[in-house]
Structures are given as structure tokens and as C-alpha cells.
N, C-alpha and C positions, 0 to 999 in steps of 0.2 A: 648176777647166776640166778638161775630158777631154780623153783626149789625142789627142794627134794619131796619122789611121789608120798604118798601120806594115805593106808589104808587104803589103796585105788582108788583112791575121788578122782571125778569128773571135774578137771586142770578148766579153771573160766578165766578167757580177759574180761579185762572192761575199758572198750575204749568213750574216750574224753574228749573235748573240746574245751567247758568253764568249771562251774565250782565245784560239782562234782559233787552235789545234792543228795542225790540217788546213790553212788557210787558210796558216799558216808553209811545211807541205808544199806546196801547191801554186806561193808562191813561188821557195820553193826548185828544187823541179822545172821553171818559168820559165825560171831562170836557169839553171841544168846543161842544159839544152835537153832533154828526158825533156817535157813543150809544148813542142811549135814553133810549133803553129797558131793558136795560140789566143793572147793577150794578156790578161792581167787590168788592167784599165784601170778598175774601179769596185767601190769595198767599200762597202756597206752595212749598216748594223746597227740592229736596232729597240733596243737598249740600253746609251744616253750614255757606262755605263760598262765596255762591254767593251774588254778588253786588244787583242783582235784590231786597233779600228782604231789601237793605239798600231804593234802589226805594220805595217800600213795604210802609216801613215805612216813609219815607218824604212823600205819601202821605196818610199817615194817613190810611192802608191797615193792619186789622191783615196778618197776616204770618202762620204756620207754618217747620218743619223743620222735619223730618223724613230719617234715612239714610237706606238704607237692610241690613249695616251693623248692626246699631243701633239692629235691628229686627232677629240677628242673622243668620245675610246673608240668607234667607231664605224667597223669591218673593211673597210669598203666607200671606205668617205675616206681611208684607209691606205691602200689598195692601191691605189685612185688615182693618190695622191703618189709612193706608192712603179713606178708605170708609167710617169709624166710624172718622175720622173728616170734612169729603168732609157731611155727615149729621150729624152731630152736628153746623157745617155750615148752614145746608138749602138749599143746592151746590145743581143747577141745568142743570149747564151748564157748560163744561172742555174745557179750552183752552191752547191746548198746547203751549209753548212759547220757544223750545232751552231745553222742556225735554228732557232728558238726559237717558228717560229710557222705559224700553219696557213692553206695561202694555199688558198683557193678558187678551186671550179671556173670561173668565170670566167677567174681571174688565167690558169690554169696553163692554161685553152682557148685564151689567147692569146701564149701561149709553149711550144705543143706542139711535144715530143719537144727544146726548147730547156732541157732545167730537168733538170739531177740532184743524187743527194743519196748523201749514204752513211752508211750505217747500218750500229752495229757488232754483228751477229748476221749466221749465210748466213738469208737472206729463205729459204724464210716462217718457219723459226724465231723465234719472239721480238723480234714485229716487230706494227706497226699501232697502231690509237689505242692510247695507257697509256704505250707499250714507249722509254724514250727514254734517254739517257745511262746513268746508273749501273745501273738499272732494268731492262733487259737482262742486263744481267753478272748483278745475283742470282737472276732467273730463272734464267739457263741451270745457274749455279749450285743452284741450288734443284732443279732439273731432275734433273740430274746426269749431263744430257752429259757426253763425254767429249774432244767437238770443236763448239769457235761458228770466229770469224770474223766478217767484216764483207764489205759490198756492195755495191755500187753500181749507183741503180737509175735507169732514171727517174723523172720523177717526173709520178704520176696524178692522178685522185679519189680513188683508193684510198691513205690511211696505207700509203704503202711497199705497194704494189700495184703501180707500174710497170713493166716492163719492165723484167729487170734483163742490164746491163755487165759488171758484173766481180765475183767472188769468192773470194775466201782463207780460207780457214779453218787456222785456228789451234788449237792441242796446249789443254788444259788441264790444270792441274799440281797434283796432291794437296799443300793448302793452300793454295789461289787464296781469295783473299780478292776480290770485288765490284772491289776501287781496281787489287790487282795486276792482279788476271785487265783491266780498261779498257786499262792502260798498254800491256803485253803485243796485245793485239787494234789498237792505234793505234799502234802501232812495227813489228809485222809486219805488219798487214794494210792498215788505213785510211792510213796515210800513202805506201801504195805503190802504192796500186789505185789512189785516188781521183784520181794525178795523170796516171795513164795512160790512166783510162776519160775524164777532161776532154780529154787529148791524143785522145781515140778521136772522142769529140761533136768536136770543134771541126775538128778534120782533115773528118769528110761535113764540118761545115757548109762547111766553111771550098770544097770542095769543087760543094758547089753551089749557090756563089752565081755 
């Protein structure tokens, strides 16, 4: 059952594939009032074993699981099922929080300027196809940059190519490993700017209703 509408808040779905640390940051931000113009009413995972689903359950947020395998391996069928699920829940905004599936141009066009994503680098550095998870931090360390960070951006047809909403820099320290750097970027950047960007977009969509 979808949550009832609350004070005309923007209805948000969070798409996840893994542990859901960014989802938790969004849940906490909604509880603390950082996100006040939007409400997370649905969590969707393409991984039935994602711990993010447990986080949604703990927060009392309805969730759905769907995989391309369940849809005969077809991205088109998968996205049709996803769209139907989003429409049934009255979703107005989508947050990609570690969602490990590339969305089609058709899907993106349907939700133009309503999908945001967080990426663990300062775009345009270390982004685009093939740059995800630890690979981003490995590349930053391998290149020898002194500063990295995170970016929240709108999603368009180019991987990590949409308009930037917020960025936050994070210093790289001597002796950093990809795992250590990943954790610092999450704590100092991702978990801070994703909720703020979410509120900014939710407020804009709420105003436009």
C-alpha cells in the first residue's frame, strides 16, 4: 500500500541495489527535517538481498523488488514494470542511491529533471561509464589528485552527464586506500549533499504543483 499524501509533499522513490547507506542518510534527513518538502514513500531494489530493503522496513517505508531476470532479461520489460510500480505509488521524484542499473533514454525522458543521482567524485573527474563504487576511488588515488569529493546531479542520457546540483570536496590523505577514501567521501560529502539536493529538487517540484 502506498502512503497517503501528506501536505502535498513531493512523493519520492529511492532506487537502490546494495547496503543503502545513502538511503539511510535520506531517511535520517527526513526525520530531522532537512528534507521537509518531500516524503520517501517507496524504495525499489533490483537486488532481493540488498540490505537497503531492511533499512526501508525499519523505517516503515514500503518497498518493491524487481530484477531484469524476473522480466526475462529484458530492460524494456523491467522498466515497464518499474514505471507501473512508480505510477501506482504516485511517484513524482526519483533518487538513485547506489542503483546499479543504467536507465534507458525512454525512462529518463519520462521523468525529465525528476531523477537525481549521487556520484563519489567531483564531476567531471572520474565519472561516466565504468566509474562506480571503489573504481572511482581507485582512479582518484591512482591519478594522484589531492582533492576528491561527491556530486549530486540530474540524470540524463549520458552517464554522470546531467546538470550538477551540489558538490562537496574531500581531502585525500597520505596512506589512503580506496576503502578508507570511500568511507570518508560518504561521511563528509555524500551523506551531507544528497539530502540537501533532495530537498532542493523536492521543494522546486512542490512549488510547481
